[in-house]
N, C-alpha and C positions, 0 to 999 in steps of 0.2 A: 426308699425314702431317707433323706439325710437326717442326721440328728439335729435337734434344736440347738440354737446358740445359747451359751451360758449367760444368763442375765448379769452375772457379776463382771463380765468382760465388756458389756455394752458401754459406749461412751456417754458421759454425763454432760450434755451440752447445756448452754444457757437456757434454751427453750425447755429442755427436760427439767431443769431446776425450777424455772418459773411455773411451769405446768404443775409440778409436784407441790409447790407452795400453795397454788390455787386449790388443788385437790384436798390438801390437808386442811385448808381454811374451811372449805365447804363441809368436809367430813366432821370437823369439830363443831361447826354451826349446827349440824344435824345431831351429833352425839349428845351434847350437853342438854339441850331442851328436851330431847326424847327420853334420855335416862332420868331426868328430873321428873318428867311426867309419869314415867313408869314407876319411879319410887313412890310418888304420891298414890298412884293406883294400887301398888302393892301394900301400902299401909291401910287401904280400905278393903281390898278384896284379895283372896288367895291368888298366887301368881298364875295358876292355870286358868283363872277366870279372865285374865287379861292377855290371852294369847294373840288376839288380833293386833293389839298394840305392839307386842313383842315382835311379831312377824313383820309388821310395818317398819319397825326400827331396823330389823335385820336386812330387809330388802333395801331400805334407804342407805344403810351404811355401806353395802356393797356397791350400790349405784353411785355413791359419791366418789368411788375410786375411778369412775369413768369406764368400768369394765363391763363386758357382757357376761351373762351367767346362765347356766342351764344345769339340770340334774338328770341323771340316768339312773333309774331305780329298778332293782331286780324285782320281778313279779312275785317272788316268794315273800317279800316284805309285807306283812299284814299291817294295815293302818291302825288296827285296834289292839295290837299286841305290844306290851312293853318290852323293850330290848335294852341292852347295853351297846351303844354305838361306839365303835373304836375307830378313831379318825387319825390320819397323819397330821403332824403338828408343823405348820408352815410359818404362820405369822400371827400377829395380834388380832387378826380378823377371822380366825378359824371358826369360832363359834357362830358368828353372824353369816359366814360363808356357807356353812353346811346346814344351818338350822331349818331353812324353808324347803329342804330337799324332800322331807316327809312331813306328814301332819302331826307327828307325835310331839307331845310336850316333853322337852328334854331338859332334865336338871343337870347342871354342870358340876364339874369338880375343879376346884381352884386352890392354889397355894394360899394358906391362911394369911400370909403377909400381903397378898394382893388386895385384901379387904380394906386395907388402909389407904389405897389409892383414891384420891378425891373423885367423886361422882361414880366412876366405874366400880370401884371396890365397894362403895356404900350400897350401890344397887345390887351387886352380886350377893352381899350379905342379906339384904332385905328379901331378895328373891328366894332365899333358902339354899343357895349354892353349897355343896358339900365341901368342907374345908379339909385340906391335906397339910399336915405339918411337915415341912421339909426336914429330912434327916431322922424323923421319928419312925423307927422300925416297928414299934409296938402299938400301932394304931389300926391294924387290920380289923380287929374286933369291933371297934367303934365305927369304922368305915362300912363294915358289913351291915351293921344295924342301920346306919343312915341310908344306905342303898336300898335295903329291903323295905324300909319305911316309905321311900319314894315309889318303889315298885308296887307296894300295896295300894297306893293312891292311883295306880294306873299310869304313872310317869315312867318315861325312859331315862336313861343315864347317858351322858356324853362324856367320854374319856379320851385322853391323848396318851396312849401307852408308851410313846417314846420318852415322855417326861420333859422334853425340851424341844425348842424349835430347830428344824433342820438347818444345817449350815451349807449344804450343797444341793438341796432340792430333792434328794432321795429320802427313803424311809429308813430311819436308823433302827437299831435293835429295840425290841419291845420289853418293857418290864412286866412281870407276870402277876403283880398284886391284884389288879382288877379282874384278871381272868380267873383267879382263884375265887374272888368274890362272886363272879358270875356263875361259876360252877356250884358254889355253895348255895346260891340263891335259886339255882335251876333256871336261869334266864339265858336266852340265846344271845350270842354276840353278833352284831352286824358290822362287817368291815366297811369303812368309808374312806374313799380316796379323793382328795381335792387336787386337781391339776390346774396349772396356769397361775396360781396365786403367788408362787415363788418369784415369778417375774413382775408381779404387781408390787409386792412389798416383801422384803426379806430381812432376816435378822442381821443386825449390824449396819443397816443402811436406812436412811430416812427418805430415800428417793421413792416416790410412788409413780408407777407407770401403768396406764390402762392396759388391760389384756383380756383374753378370752378364758373364762374360768368355768370349769366343769366339776360337778360333784358326782362321783360314782358311788352308788349305794349297792353293796353286794348282797348275796344271799345270806340269810341268817345261819349261823353255825351253832348247832345244838350243844349244850353243855351238861345236860342232866346225866347223872350216873357216871360221870367221868371219874376215874381214880386219880390219885396224886401223880401216878406215872403218866397218865394221859394228858395232864396239864401242859407238859412240855410240847406235845404234839398240837394241842389247841393253840398255844402261843405261836408256834411255827406256822400253822395253817392260817391264822388270822393275819400274821405279818405278810405272808405270801399273797394273800388276797388283797391287802391294802397296797402292797408294793407293786403289784402287777400293772395296774393302770398308770401309776406314776412312772415306772420304768418304760412302759410303752410310749408314754407322752414324750419323755426325753429322747427316746429313739426315733421319734417323729412318726409313729405308726398309729396314733389316735389323737383326738382333741378333747 
């Protein structure tokens, strides 16, 4: 089976531009009122009490790209066990793309500077999203406490270990900070791979193209009792599990 074409080389015709503008318009028409409604709800109830609304928003936000969506979940993933979900970082829609793949309430991790973005950032702050200060190396202790507080509530954590969106559709090197946090908290890491979204919307381009999107949720990787020396292997294993479906997708051997 031949490799998939690189979306970066596809022609941007007039129709592609017009369709993209229409999709962005519909997307914003969905995002603004839904996030406003979720902010109002979050001011009244805890965020995990408004999950149905959050899931409706996520479903709608993917739908407005004109794309199809499906999830393939490993049977070892327990619906009632909190995890740290480690997902590849594709575009601005990563959170909504993977969220409905499992029933877990997933608390996100976001750069603190993003909390100043109108509507989106305000909602993230109100939802309780864990803030990361860019370039601050001495924040692991605070992040550890924030993560463990969420886990104690039965919440899972969603992280993007690459730290930045992919430039070529592949999975870049992982940073190890949240793997150390997972080990210290004794919580398993679940590898998540999103395929198809790089063709829908990618970093550096405002063109939105409908596509077939799949979320691959892998088997949980235990972290309890790992030594510092074992952390490197944990990061390597998680990266391999996330990268495999992505590499297979680009080689044309899966959807």
